[in-house]
Structures are given as C-alpha cells and as structure tokens.
C-alpha positions in Angstrom: 0.0 -0.1 0.0 1.1 3.5 -0.7 1.8 5.6 2.4 0.5 9.0 2.5 3.5 11.5 3.6 1.8 13.8 5.9 3.4 16.7 7.2 3.2 17.7 10.8 2.2 20.9 12.3 5.7 21.6 13.5 7.3 21.0 10.1 4.6 23.4 8.7 5.5 26.2 11.3 9.3 25.4 10.9 8.6 26.1 7.1 6.9 29.2 7.9 9.6 30.4 10.2 12.2 29.9 7.6 10.4 31.9 5.2 10.1 34.7 7.9 13.7 34.4 8.7 14.6 34.7 5.1 12.4 37.5 4.6 13.7 39.3 7.6 17.4 38.8 6.4 16.6 40.0 2.7 14.9 43.1 4.4 17.8 43.9 6.5 20.4 43.4 4.0 18.4 45.9 1.5 18.3 48.5 4.5 21.8 48.0 5.2 22.6 48.7 1.6 20.3 51.6 1.3 21.9 53.3 4.5 25.4 52.5 3.2 24.8 54.0 0.0 23.2 57.1 1.6 26.2 57.5 4.1 28.6 57.2 1.1 26.7 60.0 -0.7 26.5 62.3 2.5 30.2 61.6 3.1 31.1 62.6 -0.6 28.6 65.9 -0.3 30.5 66.7 2.8 33.8 66.2 1.3 33.0 68.4 -1.7 31.7 71.3 0.5 34.8 71.2 2.7 37.0 71.6 -0.5 35.0 74.2 -1.9 35.0 76.1 1.3 38.9 75.7 1.7 39.4 76.5 -2.0 37.3 79.8 -1.3 39.1 80.7 1.7 42.5 80.1 0.0 41.4 82.3 -3.0 40.2 85.0 -0.4 43.3 84.9 1.7 45.7 85.4 -1.2 43.5 88.2 -2.8 43.5 89.9 0.3 47.3 89.5 0.8 47.9 90.7 -2.7 45.7 93.6 -2.3 47.5 94.7 0.9 50.8 94.5 -0.6 49.6 96.4 -3.4 48.0 99.1 -1.5 51.3 99.5 0.8 53.2 99.4 -2.3 51.2 102.5 -3.9 51.4 104.2 -0.5 55.2 103.9 -0.2 55.3 105.2 -3.8 52.9 108.2 -2.8 55.2 109.0 0.2 58.1 109.0 -2.3 56.5 111.1 -4.7 55.3 113.8 -2.8 58.2 113.8 -0.1 55.8 114.0 2.8 55.7 111.0 5.4 52.4 109.4 5.8 50.8 111.1 2.9 50.4 107.9 0.8 48.7 106.1 3.7 46.4 108.7 4.1 45.6 108.7 0.6 44.9 104.9 0.4 43.1 105.0 3.6 40.7 107.6 2.0 40.5 105.7 -0.8 39.5 102.5 0.8 37.2 104.1 3.1 35.3 106.0 0.0 35.2 102.7 -1.8 33.7 100.6 1.1 31.2 103.6 1.7 30.3 103.5 -1.9 29.8 99.9 -2.0 27.6 100.0 1.1 25.5 102.7 -0.3 25.0 100.6 -3.7 24.1 97.6 -1.4 21.8 99.6 0.8 19.9 101.1 -2.3 19.8 97.6 -4.0 18.2 96.0 -0.8 15.4 98.7 -0.7 14.2 97.8 -4.0 
C-alpha cells in the first residue's frame, strides 16, 4: 500500500519560520545597502563642501594678501613722490574708506528695491 506522507504541524511552522527568517534577512540586507549608499553620498557631499570652502578661503586669503601688498606699495610710492611721510597711507585710507562707503550705499539701495 502507498503511504501518504503527511506533514506535521511542527514542520509547517518550521517552514513558515524559515520563510520569515529569509524575508527578515533579505529586508535587513536591503536596508543596510540603502543606508550604506546614503552614508556614502552624504560623505561625498560633505567632502565636496569642505573642499569648496577651503578653496574659497584660500583664494580670499591670497587676494587679500595681494591687495595689502599692492596698497602698501602704492602708499610708499606716494610718500616718495610727494616727500611727505604718511601722505600715501592717508590717501590710500581715504580711497579704501570711500570705496567701502560707496559699496555700502549701493548695497543698501539695492536691498530697498
């Protein structure tokens, strides 16, 4: 006689738990992949921002340094030309002050519109 192979309830529960474990592992692996990708993207974004900030700060610093040497040089040339000590620094100071005042007024006028 042919015997029927019956599955017991513990085998059915074991099979269901196996599928649940498989689904849980697959889901957690996918979540880990998504989080790793997200962290990698954020890391690259932060690195790019830091690189741009450092580049901008470096450019600003060297432009400021160059402008300082240029203005000091022009002040010394004016001192030598007019033979009055300190006159070059006064002229350059008035020029810088006037330029800043003009830029402030233009910026204020633009912001009122």
